BASEFI-189870 format. One record per residue: residue in three letters; x, y, z of N, C-alpha, C, O in turn. Coordinates in steps of 0.02 Angstrom, whole numbers, padded with zeros to 5 digits, always signed. Each point is the difference from the previous one (the first is absolute). Last residue first. Layout:
ALAXYZXYZXYZXYZ...
REM end
This chain:
ARG+08871+08725+09191-00032+00027-00066+00018+00102+00045-00017+00051-00031THR+00143-00277+00107-00053+00027-00009-00019+00050-00050+00039+00013-00046ALA+00040-00290+00117+00027+00073-00033-00070+00057+00005-00060-00013-00008THR+00144-00269+00040-00039+00048+00013+00056+00049-00001+00061-00001+00007VAL-00066-00275-00056+00019+00078-00023-00044+00030+00021-00057-00023-00007LEU+00152-00241+00031-00068+00042+00025+00049+00065-00007+00058+00008+00019LEU-00035-00264-00118+00023+00090+00014-00057+00006+00039-00054-00031+00005THR+00129-00254-00068-00063+00056+00016+00038+00078+00034+00034+00001+00052GLU+00068-00244-00203-00017+00039+00077-00048+00041-00022-00023+00004-00057PHE+00062-00266-00016-00049+00059+00002+00041+00061+00050+00000-00007+00061HIS+00052-00240-00138+00034+00034+00075-00039+00078-00036+00043+00044-00005PRO-00094-00250-00100+00032+00044-00030+00048+00062+00042+00041+00040-00020PRO-00074-00254+00132+00004+00022-00058-00075+00036-00017-00056-00012+00022GLN+00111+00020+00218+00002-00050-00035+00015+00040-00080+00009+00060-00011GLU-00038+00059+00212+00044-00049-00002+00007-00051-00041+00048-00038+00009GLU-00117+00309-00020-00005-00069+00030+00043-00049-00007+00052+00005-00033LYS-00057+00255+00096+00026-00066-00043-00053-00053+00027-00025-00014+00055ALA-00014+00297-00005+00012-00066+00012+00024-00040-00048-00008+00023-00057VAL+00019+00221+00083-00039-00027+00083-00002-00051-00005+00001-00026+00056GLN+00156+00205-00195-00031-00067+00013-00009-00034+00065+00036-00019+00046SER-00035+00301-00135+00020-00057+00025-00028-00069-00002-00060-00009+00010ILE+00077+00297-00084-00008-00055-00022+00037-00060+00044+00062+00000+00004ASP-00165+00260-00015+00057-00034+00054-00035-00090-00047-00058-00022-00005ILE+00065+00313-00029-00021-00046-00044+00041-00058+00064+00053+00010+00030ASP-00113+00250-00050-00008-00041+00061+00013-00075-00014-00028-00034+00043SER-00109+00185-00231+00060+00006+00045+00018-00031+00066-00050-00019+00030PHE-00099+00046-00288+00003-00011+00056+00073+00003+00032+00052-00004-00032GLY-00124+00028-00200-00013+00068+00041+00005-00014+00083+00000+00047+00040SER+00008-00167-00261-00063-00016+00026-00002+00075+00051-00049+00035+00013GLN+00259-00119-00068-00038+00027-00061-00072+00043+00002-00016+00055-00025GLU+00151-00197+00181+00013+00066+00011-00018+00042-00084+00011+00058-00017LEU-00096-00277+00067+00002+00024+00030+00012+00059+00007-00046+00038+00017TRP+00131-00173-00146-00072+00006-00032-00011+00057+00057+00007+00059-00019LYS+00177-00166+00050+00038+00058-00066-00100+00029+00003-00017+00059-00006HIS+00060-00230+00158+00032+00085+00044-00035+00028-00072-00042+00045+00002LEU+00027-00257-00058-00064+00030+00020+00015+00061+00048-00046+00036+00022ASP+00197-00162-00140-00064+00028-00026-00038+00024+00030-00039+00042-00023ALA+00223-00124+00127+00021+00074-00029-00054+00012-00074+00005+00048-00039GLU-00011-00257+00173-00015+00055+00049+00002+00063-00031-00040+00045+00015SER-00034-00238-00157+00060+00017+00025-00012+00067+00055-00042+00045-00007PHE-00158-00230-00051+00032+00050-00044+00067+00003+00069+00003-00024+00057GLY-00203-00191-00176+00040+00044+00068+00026+00077-00037-00006+00017-00059LEU-00078-00155-00106+00044-00051+00037+00039+00032+00061+00059-00002+00015TRP-00319+00077-00160+00100+00018-00010+00017-00049+00085-00030-00005+00054LEU-00191-00041-00140+00037+00067-00068+00076+00020+00027+00049+00019-00031ASP-00229-00254+00134+00053+00062+00009+00036+00042-00063+00047-00023-00032GLY-00217-00181+00067-00006+00039-00024+00034+00074+00010-00021+00054-00021TYR+00027-00283+00125-00023+00079+00046-00027+00037-00059-00045+00039+00016LEU+00141-00243-00091-00036-00005+00051-00032+00038+00040-00047-00018+00035GLN+00176+00069-00227-00061-00063-00012-00006-00014+00052-00050-00032-00013ARG+00219+00194+00028-00035+00022-00055-00073-00031+00001-00052+00034+00001ALA+00213-00108+00118-00032+00033+00056-00046+00013-00074-00056-00025-00005GLN+00239-00104-00028-00060-00018+00000-00041+00008+00039-00034-00044+00028GLU+00266+00126-00079-00059-00007-00045-00070-00005+00004-00043+00033-00029PHE+00253+00050+00212-00035-00078-00007-00062+00024-00044-00051+00025+00024GLY+00234+00112+00058+00023-00024-00089-00057-00053+00009+00000-00043-00044HIS-00012+00287+00202+00045-00077-00016-00017-00022-00074-00022+00031-00048ARG+00020+00203+00233-00004-00004-00095+00025-00080+00035+00043-00011+00042ALA-00196+00105+00145+00084+00013-00016-00001-00030-00051-00046-00041-00005LEU-00213+00096+00104+00071-00063-00027+00041+00024-00015-00016+00043-00041ASP-00162+00097+00181+00020-00049-00054+00057-00028-00007+00052+00004+00033LEU-00223+00194+00101+00034-00070-00002-00002-00015-00055-00048+00012-00038ILE+00031+00239+00119+00003-00057-00048+00048-00053+00016+00061-00002+00005ALA-00189+00279+00078+00026-00088+00012-00011-00037-00061-00048+00002-00038ILE+00021+00268+00081-00006-00063-00035+00055-00032+00038+00057+00016+00019MET-00159+00221+00044+00047-00045+00013-00011-00081-00050-00046-00033+00024GLY-00022+00357+00052-00017-00071-00040+00053-00059+00019+00048+00018+00034GLY-00044+00223-00057+00034-00039+00067-00031-00048+00000+00028-00039+00039PRO-00182+00179-00193+00084+00018+00021-00002-00038+00064-00046-00004+00041LYS-00114-00130-00171+00006+00051+00052+00075+00022-00009+00049-00037-00006LEU-00147-00145-00171+00036+00022+00072-00016+00086+00030-00006+00048-00038ILE-00015-00159-00196-00067-00020+00038+00018+00020+00077-00047+00011+00038ARG+00227-00004-00221-00064+00034-00002-00065-00006+00038-00046+00039-00010ALA+00227-00175+00028+00031+00050+00019-00085+00078-00017-00032+00041+00034ALA+00016-00291-00098+00005+00012+00047+00015+00094+00035-00039+00032+00036ALA+00070-00093-00245-00084+00010+00015+00015+00006+00077-00003+00054+00029LEU+00219-00109-00126-00028+00076-00018-00069+00021+00002-00017+00057-00013ILE+00119-00270+00054-00005+00033+00050-00015+00073+00004-00018+00038+00045ALA-00027-00193-00222-00075-00014+00042+00036+00053+00074-00039+00026+00040GLU+00176-00037-00240-00063+00031+00002-00043-00006+00047-00043+00043+00011ASN+00238-00145-00030+00013+00070+00030-00075+00041-00016-00021+00051+00028PRO+00013-00312-00077+00038+00014+00052+00004+00092+00036-00017+00017+00057LYS-00137-00156-00285+00056+00064+00007+00001+00010+00091-00040+00037+00027GLU-00065-00212-00086+00025-00016-00052+00039+00048-00025+00041-00008-00045ALA-00138-00086+00304+00000+00051-00030+00029-00017-00082+00028-00055+00003HIS+00034-00089+00194-00089-00015-00056-00011+00072-00060-00013-00005-00060HIS+00165-00018+00243+00027-00030-00062-00038-00011-00027+00005-00022-00057LEU-00051+00146+00235+00014+00032-00051+00034-00037-00056+00018+00027-00052ALA-00132-00094+00259-00047+00016-00054+00044+00019-00060-00018-00014-00057GLN+00063-00040+00286-00001-00053-00038-00051-00026-00078-00023-00048-00030SER+00000+00220+00196+00009-00034+00027+00005-00061-00046-00044-00042-00006LEU+00015+00321+00041+00005-00042-00053+00051-00055+00013+00060+00010-00005ILE-00183+00231+00112+00013-00082+00024-00019-00033-00061-00056-00004-00025VAL+00055+00260+00101-00003-00031-00056+00049-00077+00029+00056-00007+00023ILE-00170+00243+00132+00045-00068+00009-00023-00048-00073-00056-00025+00001ASP-00049+00251+00061+00040+00004+00044+00070-00055-00015+00059+00012+00011VAL-00260+00118-00187+00017-00056+00062+00058-00022+00025+00040-00021-00042SER-00145+00178-00138-00046-00002+00051+00018-00074+00066-00033-00029+00044GLY+00133+00155-00295-00003+00034+00073-00029-00031+00058+00013+00028+00053ALA-00092-00077-00306+00034+00045+00057+00017+00019+00063-00035+00028+00042GLU-00153-00225-00118+00026+00068+00005+00080+00032+00020+00027-00004+00055ILE-00116-00255-00160+00003+00038+00062+00033+00077-00030+00044+00015-00041PRO-00066-00234-00082-00040+00047-00014-00017+00022+00090-00047-00020+00034PRO+00272-00058-00148-00038-00024+00013-00077+00052+00033+00010+00054+00029SER+00202-00120-00193-00057+00050-00006-00058-00012+00036-00055-00010-00026GLN+00252-00108+00014+00017+00040-00035-00021+00038-00020+00023+00039-00041LEU-00115-00244+00126+00064+00032+00048+00027+00066-00005+00018+00031+00050ASP-00272-00105-00108+00051-00050-00030+00063+00066+00055-00008+00053+00029GLY-00266-00137+00030+00017+00035-00054+00103-00007-00007+00023-00053+00023LEU-00295+00030+00111+00041-00026-00052+00058+00048-00039-00010+00049-00036ARG-00064-00058+00305-00036+00038-00068+00063-00048-00055+00058-00019+00006PHE-00181+00003+00307+00046-00030-00069-00025+00044-00078-00057+00017-00017GLU+00080+00058+00309-00032+00011-00066+00052-00053-00069+00057+00004-00024LEU-00119+00042+00298+00047-00044-00046-00041+00015-00043-00061-00007+00004ASN-00024+00080+00220+00069+00043-00042+00039-00038-00045+00061+00009+00002GLN-00238-00133+00105-00027+00063-00020+00039+00048-00046-00013+00024-00056ILE-00021-00286+00150+00060+00050-00009-00018+00051-00023+00009-00010-00060GLY-00150-00197+00117+00011+00065+00007+00046+00043+00013+00001+00036+00050ASN-00025-00259-00122+00031-00005+00060-00027+00077+00036+00014+00015+00059GLU-00090-00090-00295-00016-00064+00070+00056+00017+00074+00002-00038+00048LEU+00030+00201-00246-00060+00006+00016-00033-00041+00060-00032+00022+00049ALA+00232-00057-00140+00016+00075+00034-00093+00001+00027-00020+00005+00058ARG+00091-00161-00213+00016-00038+00087-00011+00050+00029-00015-00010+00059ARG-00065+00057-00276-00037-00044+00041+00032-00034+00064-00029-00033+00042SER+00168+00165-00180-00063+00041+00013-00042-00030+00050-00011+00023+00056GLY+00188-00152-00158+00024+00056+00067-00060+00046+00047-00009+00013+00060TYR-00037-00135-00291+00032-00050+00086+00010+00028+00043-00026-00010+00055ALA+00013+00135-00292-00080-00031+00044+00011-00050+00074-00036-00002+00050VAL+00239+00084-00163-00021+00045+00020-00088-00032+00037-00022-00005+00057MET+00146-00158-00171+00047+00043+00058-00040+00060+00042-00008+00000+00061LYS-00057-00088-00273-00023-00038+00032+00032+00021+00088-00033+00007+00051GLU+00067+00122-00237-00070+00015+00004-00010-00052+00055-00041+00017+00044SER+00294+00073-00107-00050-00067+00014-00052+00014+00020+00003+00020+00058ASN+00166+00127-00013-00010-00020-00087-00048-00027-00026-00031+00018-00050ASP+00075+00146+00296+00031-00086-00027-00046+00009-00088-00043+00038-00022VAL+00072+00104+00274+00002+00023-00079+00005-00085-00019+00026-00045+00033ALA-00121+00200+00216+00055-00071-00035-00026-00003-00077-00057+00011-00020ILE+00071+00159+00235-00036+00000-00056+00047-00066-00045+00058-00008-00019VAL-00129+00104+00294+00045-00041-00034-00048-00015-00077-00057-00022-00006LYS+00053+00189+00247-00046-00013-00070+00064-00062-00016+00051-00004+00035GLU+00006+00097+00181-00072+00049-00009-00048-00028-00078-00060+00012-00011SER+00233-00205+00144-00010+00052-00036-00052+00057-00012-00057-00019-00013ARG+00058-00208+00146+00057+00061+00028+00012+00064-00032+00014+00052+00030ARG-00121-00244-00112+00000-00022+00072+00010+00050+00049-00016+00002+00059ALA+00073-00041-00286-00046+00053+00006-00025-00030+00058-00056-00019-00019LEU+00248-00084-00065+00006+00064+00011-00092+00042+00047-00009+00037+00049LEU+00026-00260-00124+00028+00018+00067+00015+00077+00019-00008+00030+00053GLU-00100-00120-00263-00059+00006+00039+00058+00021+00094-00021+00032+00049ALA+00139-00035-00258-00036+00057+00013-00061+00001+00049-00027+00050+00023LEU+00181-00248-00055+00032+00101+00006-00035+00021+00009-00006+00016+00059LEU-00096-00189-00172-00004-00011+00083+00069+00029+00026+00010-00028+00054GLY-00128+00025-00286-00015+00056+00060+00015-00026+00047-00038+00013+00047GLU+00052-00111-00276-00034-00019+00034-00035+00062+00062-00058+00014+00012GLY+00226+00085-00187-00030-00073+00003-00051-00010+00029-00044+00042-00009SER+00175+00148-00015-00022+00007+00066+00009-00102+00004+00024-00038+00043GLY+00066+00246-00183+00003-00081-00033-00018-00013+00068+00049+00005+00037LEU-00026+00202+00040+00004+00004-00055+00018-00093-00034+00055-00024+00012ASP-00156+00176+00218+00022-00055+00005-00003-00045-00075-00035-00049-00008ALA+00029+00306+00153-00023-00041-00056+00029-00068-00019+00059+00005-00019VAL-00129+00156+00214+00029-00023-00013-00006-00024-00052-00055-00027-00007VAL+00018+00200+00206-00031-00003-00051+00052-00048-00044+00056+00026-00005LEU-00056-00019+00280+00030+00055-00048-00055-00019-00062-00052-00025+00022PRO+00107-00017+00275-00042+00028-00078-00017+00014-00038-00042+00045+00000PRO+00263-00133+00175-00069+00078-00007-00036-00018-00071+00024-00001-00057LEU+00129-00209+00211-00010+00040-00079-00052+00059+00008-00059-00015+00011ILE+00047-00165+00131+00061+00056+00033-00008+00032-00062-00042+00045+00001ARG-00023-00251-00049-00061+00021+00066+00034+00079+00007-00045+00041+00000LEU+00167-00215-00146-00077+00062-00008-00035+00037+00030-00037+00046-00016LEU+00190-00179+00091+00041+00056-00021-00042+00047-00045-00002+00061-00008LEU-00036-00271+00118-00004+00054+00063+00020+00056-00047-00007+00056+00024HIS-00053-00229-00151-00059+00016+00015+00049+00044+00051-00024+00057-00006GLY+00206-00164-00082-00040+00036-00053-00076+00019+00033-00011+00051-00033PHE+00149-00183+00173-00002+00080-00011+00001+00025-00054+00022+00057-00003ALA-00103-00279+00019-00037+00064+00062+00018+00036-00005-00038+00049-00003GLN+00107-00193-00154-00073+00025-00012-00013+00042+00058-00038+00049+00000TRP+00259-00157-00004+00014+00072-00027-00089+00020-00023-00011+00056-00021SER+00069-00200+00258+00020-00024-00099-00034+00099-00027-00030+00048+00023ARG+00030-00180+00223+00023+00051-00018+00007-00016-00095+00028-00044-00032GLY-00125-00096+00218-00047+00058-00008+00050+00032-00025-00014+00054+00026PRO+00161-00217+00080-00073-00007+00003-00055+00069-00001-00016+00033+00049GLY+00267-00086-00138-00020+00014+00052-00063-00001-00031-00017+00012-00058TYR+00268-00124-00035-00102+00017+00004+00005+00008+00062+00036-00027+00041THR+00185+00080-00154-00039-00030+00031-00069+00004+00020-00032+00050+00017ARG+00149+00058-00214+00066-00061+00020-00024-00037+00067+00030-00054+00007ASP-00141+00239-00149-00004-00078-00005+00009-00034+00039-00034-00047+00020PHE+00098+00291-00006-00064-00016-00005-00020-00068+00016-00025-00016+00053ARG+00245+00138-00107-00014-00041+00062-00087-00032+00002-00015-00054+00024GLY+00086+00199-00192+00041-00052-00002+00008-00085+00057+00011-00060-00002ALA-00138+00303-00015-00024-00044-00051+00053-00078+00019-00021-00056+00016ILE+00109+00252+00078-00052-00034+00053-00065-00061-00026-00032-00042+00033ARG+00257+00165-00163-00002-00058+00051-00057-00011+00056+00004-00045+00042ASN-00041+00191-00213+00031-00069-00030+00006-00037+00053-00035-00049+00013PHE-00040+00264+00040-00053-00041+00007+00029-00072-00034-00028-00053+00014TYR+00183+00216+00033-00035-00009+00051-00046-00060-00025+00009-00057+00020ALA+00085+00189-00181+00052-00051-00002-00028-00043+00069+00008-00061-00002THR-00134+00233-00086+00000-00056-00018+00028-00062+00021-00021-00057+00004ALA+00038+00288+00096-00068-00047+00034-00002-00063-00059-00024-00053+00022GLN+00200+00194-00042+00002-00030+00075-00061-00035+00001-00006-00055+00027ASP+00137+00193-00262-00074-00037+00030+00003-00039+00050+00004-00058-00021SER+00169+00144-00099-00011+00030+00067-00081-00016+00030-00031+00009+00052ARG+00134-00118-00244+00039+00003+00033-00039+00028+00082-00011-00030+00052LEU-00086+00035-00257-00039-00035+00032+00073-00007+00060-00021-00013+00057THR+00041+00154-00229-00036+00035+00045-00013-00054+00043-00011+00020+00057VAL+00185-00090-00220-00016+00072+00035-00056-00005+00083+00008-00015+00059VAL-00059-00118-00259+00026-00045+00063+00026+00058+00037-00032+00014+00050ARG-00040+00071-00221-00077-00047+00026+00046-00014+00078-00010+00017+00058LYS+00119+00084-00229-00033+00054+00017-00041-00038+00072-00018+00024+00053LEU+00127-00145-00197+00064+00007+00022-00027+00062+00046+00037+00018+00046ASN-00186-00126-00207+00017-00063+00057+00058+00053+00036+00007-00027+00055LEU-00036+00149-00262-00080+00004+00043+00032-00055+00085+00014+00025+00054GLN+00138-00048-00219+00013+00080+00055-00071+00016+00023-00012+00031+00052ASP+00040-00239-00171+00063+00012+00060-00019+00059+00021-00003+00010+00061GLU-00112-00014-00249-00028-00047+00042+00045-00007+00059-00030+00010+00053ASP+00117+00088-00250-00056+00043+00020-00028-00032+00076+00001+00035+00050PHE+00168-00157-00167+00027+00069+00035-00044+00031+00026+00008+00021+00057GLU+00004-00224-00196-00036-00011+00082+00001+00087+00040-00028+00022+00050PRO+00118-00069-00292-00080-00015-00016-00029+00012+00087-00054+00025+00015LEU+00317+00072-00088-00025-00045+00023-00094+00001-00012-00027+00055+00000GLU+00162+00132+00020-00007-00027-00111-00038-00068+00012-00046-00017-00037ARG+00143+00137+00212-00055+00029-00008-00005-00025-00062-00022+00036-00044ALA+00220-00089+00114-00058-00068+00022-00072+00058+00013-00041-00016+00043GLY+00244+00107-00119-00028-00078-00046-00048-00027+00036-00040-00043-00019ARG+00141+00244+00112-00029+00025-00077-00025-00064-00028-00046+00000-00042ILE+00166-00052+00234-00059+00029+00024-00047+00019-00074-00057-00020-00014ALA+00282-00064-00006-00051-00058+00007-00070+00027+00018-00052-00028-00019LEU+00232+00197-00007-00035-00033-00053-00040-00043-00005-00046-00001-00041HIS+00116+00072+00240-00035+00059-00038-00028-00036-00062-00059-00011-00015ILE+00245-00097+00124-00068-00012+00046-00077+00063-00028-00060-00005+00015ILE+00294-00007-00110-00029-00039-00010-00075-00001+00032-00055-00001-00028ASP+00201+00178+00090-00024-00019-00050-00035-00047-00048-00037+00019-00044GLY+00127-00033+00269-00060+00059-00013-00015+00011-00074-00059-00003-00018ALA+00265-00137+00052-00041-00029+00005-00096+00038+00020-00053-00029-00013VAL+00287+00152-00045-00065-00056-00065-00035-00022+00057-00044+00040+00015LEU+00132+00065+00143-00002+00055-00060-00056-00052-00065-00060-00005-00013THR+00075-00128+00257+00050+00058-00036-00040+00041-00087-00047-00012-00038ALA-00073-00052+00298+00000-00026-00079+00064+00033-00022+00011+00059+00012ASP-00130-00032+00176+00057+00049+00016+00027-00076-00067+00051-00033+00009PRO-00266+00032+00078+00012+00068-00036+00057+00020+00008+00011+00059+00014ASN-00175-00281-00086+00076+00013+00038+00011+00087+00012-00001+00031-00053LEU-00246-00168+00056+00057+00029-00084+00064+00020+00059-00005+00022+00057ARG-00159-00170+00091-00017+00054-00030+00074+00025-00056+00059-00009+00014TYR-00206-00184+00168+00037+00016-00049-00007+00067-00032-00055+00024-00012PHE-00006-00164+00267-00004+00032-00068+00052+00026-00034+00052+00022+00025SER-00139-00249+00167+00048+00043-00035-00037+00041-00063-00038-00024-00043ARG-00024-00091+00303-00014+00017-00096+00059+00050-00012+00026+00049+00028LYS-00056-00121+00211-00001-00058-00016+00007-00002-00111+00016-00043-00040GLY+00063+00264+00189-00038-00089+00043+00027-00064-00045+00054-00027-00012ASP+00010+00236-00120-00065+00015+00046-00026-00065+00025-00042-00038-00026ARG+00243+00110-00132-00024-00050+00015-00044+00018+00063+00036+00002+00050ARG+00058+00052-00292+00014+00069+00052-00056-00078+00036-00040-00031-00034VAL+00187+00044-00228-00043-00060+00053+00011+00061+00072+00049+00036+00009ILE+00022+00042-00288+00010-00029+00065-00059-00015+00033-00055+00016-00022VAL+00148-00016-00259-00089+00019+00063+00069-00010+00054+00054-00027-00013LEU+00067+00006-00170-00065+00060-00037-00031+00007+00075-00015+00054+00025ALA+00219-00204-00047+00002+00063+00033-00056+00057-00010+00001+00059+00019SER+00033-00293-00083+00029+00051-00041-00007+00045+00018-00008+00043-00043GLU-00075-00187+00170+00082-00036-00001+00026+00038-00057+00060-00004-00013SER-00292+00018+00063+00033+00046+00051+00089-00047-00008+00044-00002+00043LEU-00225-00044-00200+00036+00084-00027+00041+00012+00069+00044+00043+00002LEU-00120-00261+00009+00053+00017-00085+00029+00073+00011+00056+00024-00004GLY-00234-00123+00157+00059-00013+00033+00063+00018-00064+00060+00007+00010LEU-00280+00018-00051+00019+00086+00071+00076-00050+00007+00052+00032+00010HIS-00189-00169-00152+00030+00061-00025+00012+00055+00033+00010+00055-00025THR-00058-00271+00124+00038-00008-00034+00029+00087-00033+00054+00030+00009SER-00260-00048+00123+00083+00005+00013+00053-00018-00023+00052+00023+00024ILE-00273-00016-00114+00042+00067+00014+00061-00014+00017+00053+00016-00026ARG-00159-00215-00009+00031+00034-00053+00016+00074+00021+00054+00023-00016SER-00137-00181+00182+00055+00013-00016+00024+00010-00059+00060-00014-00008GLN-00286+00075+00067+00052+00032+00053+00085-00022-00028+00044+00041-00011ALA-00240-00023-00194+00016-00057+00079+00049+00038+00037+00041+00037-00027LEU-00206+00102-00120+00046-00024+00009+00005-00029+00055-00021+00013+00057LYS-00108+00162-00108-00026-00042-00002+00058-00063-00033-00016-00024-00055THR+00041+00265+00126+00037-00020-00093-00057-00069-00009-00013-00015-00058VAL-00024+00167+00270-00013+00032-00056+00030-00022-00062-00003+00033-00052GLU+00031-00172+00245-00081+00034-00010+00003+00032-00049-00033-00025-00046GLN+00239-00033+00089-00043-00061-00007-00076+00012-00015-00037-00027-00041LEU+00188+00183+00132+00030-00008-00065-00048-00060-00043-00015+00002-00059GLU+00006+00040+00314-00041+00053-00059+00029-00004-00074-00033+00030-00042ALA+00117-00199+00188-00056+00009+00000-00056+00044-00049-00046-00011-00040VAL+00294+00024+00093-00017-00054-00077-00077-00006+00006-00031+00001-00054SER+00099+00252+00147-00002-00077+00030-00003-00047-00057-00028+00019-00052LEU+00093+00242+00013-00060-00039-00002+00032-00064+00016+00049-00020-00031GLU-00023+00315-00003+00029-00065+00022-00039-00045+00017-00049+00017+00033GLU+00007+00155-00223-00027-00025+00061+00056-00053+00012+00020-00043-00039ARG-00020+00156-00186-00038+00017+00053+00007-00001+00068+00005+00054+00029GLU+00149-00143-00160+00000+00045-00037-00063+00046+00065+00017+00036+00046LEU-00040-00269-00061+00048+00022+00062+00045+00074-00052+00059-00017-00004LEU-00209-00087-00146-00022+00022+00077+00028+00005+00048-00030+00031+00043SER+00147-00065-00254-00039+00065+00003-00044-00007+00066+00004+00048+00039VAL+00130-00221-00076+00050+00053+00039-00035+00053-00037+00036+00050-00002ILE-00156-00246-00011+00010+00003+00064+00046+00078+00010-00006+00038+00048ARG-00030-00104-00282-00105+00007+00054+00050+00003+00069-00003+00060+00015LEU+00169-00126-00141-00038+00057-00009-00033+00042+00009+00004+00061+00004ARG+00047-00282+00027+00030+00016+00054+00009+00098-00026+00021+00044+00037THR-00143-00201-00172-00027+00003+00068+00045+00028+00065-00020+00008+00058PRO+00081-00024-00311-00055+00049+00002-00037-00023+00075-00051+00034+00011ASP+00310-00068-00073-00043-00042-00010-00051+00040+00036+00011+00025+00055ALA+00223+00035-00053-00019-00046-00062-00073-00031+00017+00001-00061-00007LEU+00160+00184+00178-00081+00014-00052-00041-00015-00064-00052+00018-00027ALA+00263-00081+00157-00057-00001+00028-00051+00029-00008-00055-00009+00024ARG+00247+00004-00172-00012-00074+00010-00092+00012+00046-00055-00017-00022LEU+00185+00229+00020-00049-00036-00070-00001-00051-00016-00027-00007-00055SER+00167+00041+00250-00067+00066-00004-00047-00035-00069-00046-00041-00001ARG+00269-00057+00003-00067-00032+00066-00040+00049-00001-00056-00022-00013LEU+00212+00107-00120-00030-00045-00053-00043-00041+00058-00057-00016-00015THR+00169+00196+00115-00057+00040-00069-00040-00082-00027-00060-00009-00008ASN+00256-00020+00165-00074+00029+00011-00050+00027-00026-00057+00007+00021SER+00239-00201-00108+00024+00073+00023-00106+00003+00048-00050-00035+00000MET+00190-00207-00005-00057+00029-00067-00005+00090+00049-00007+00009+00060
REM end
């Protein structure tokens, strides 16, 4: 088989077009390609093998990791085929999401703090230690945070809001359930928490003055919003300049029963959608990380998203 036919055969697959388009932008490892495309590692490795055999892609070893990039010394004909493949990739439905995910992955590559925390988190529950728990760590971290004005949107009964109020200057808890607001307000009064205020309202138009809070928290609330992009835009509105949004929510999943069991409107979110909505709302320094994965089916994954206004 001629080199030209081999190159054409190697690129006669939409997934390989996606990979070539990504490698045009960045040198990437298999794990990074997996994070961007959400495909299985074995599938990506198979496609990379075919591209490497056709001399369209070359590999660089760095310790135990391998990084792939387009072959800068590809023949003139192969180069023309690669450019055509990149044009074809732009017509694929996954192209825009791939590009957003690529931007996020490249940013995370340099985030050594995140990588270190992930290693620590992975070791935390391996061995028992008396008195050592995430609950205790959480209380410790709350004590050393600076006093801030916090909006807890979709607060529910206010468990997180109560914890935050122990350190914050003020916490405004917003929920669209009259019963939840009444319950939370009663608990705050009974416990003497004077800097915690519950308000009845919607995520997409919280009853909070514009530019008045330091941090907006959406903890497992965004998937209950009819229009999550508008909820993020509303969060931007109420934040002070330089304020931060923090979102804890589920990664995209296929557990349809969540709609009936938990009243979820959205079956989680893709990192690309969250990144896009934050950028469109004027946020910067966007960081999205998986911070938990349940061991039991349906194996819900939790994303932690932070960004600056």
